[in-house]
N, C-alpha and C positions, 0 to 999 in steps of 0.2 A: 708845141707846150705839152703835148699827151705824156711824152715821157717823163717830165718834171711833175706834173700833176698826180701821175701814178706813183711816183717815188713818195711823194708827200702823203698820199693815201695809204701807201704800205707802211709808212713809218707811224702814221697815226695808228693804223690797224694794231702795229707792234705795241703801241704804249696801251693802247685800250685793251688789247687781249690779256697782257699782263696785269692790268688793274681788274680784270675780271677772272683772275686765277687760270688763265689759259697760258699755254706755252707756244710761241711761234718761232719759226725759222724762216729766213729769206730763202727762196728756191731758185737760185740763179741758174743751176744748170737744166732745170725744168724750163725756164724762160727760155734759155738759148735753144734748147731743142724745140720749144713751141714755135720759135721763129725761124729755125734753119732745118730741122730734121724732117722729112717728107711723112714717114709714118706718123709722127706726133701731129704735124699739120693735118693730116687726114682723120686722126682720131679726135682732135678737137672740133674740127669742122666749123670754124669760124666763118660768119658770112663774109662775101666778097668785100674787100675794102678794109676789114677789120684785121687787127693783129694784137698780140700779147706785148705788153710793156712792162710786166712784172708778175711774180707770182710769189705766194708765201704759204707755208705749211702752218695749221693752226690745230691745236689739239690739247688734251688734258695731259700734262707733264707728268713722267714716271716718278722724279724726284721733285721736292720742293726744299727750297732754302728758307730757313726762319729768320735769318738775318744776313747782314752784309758782312764779307769777310773782315777780320781785323786787319788795320794798317797802322804803320808807324806814322806819327805825326810828321808833316812835311817840315823842312828846315827852310823857312821863307825869311829873308830880310827884305823889309820894305825901305824904299829910299824915296825922298823927295826931291825934285828938281832934276 
């Protein structure tokens, strides 16, 4: 269950960081290296039996957006039955 739990934790971190004015980005390539690339495994020096299930970069964004982009109203037809 660890991969699923970590994905939920990272998704929550993504939402929380945005609410706190931070920017974030999932670090999939980092996580791939953290699980397969020997120099990265050595640099991380995780305890025996431990592994990385996810990674995210968090920081202060260079650009901020003050509103959502404008969009055309969707053409929706509701039908019952």
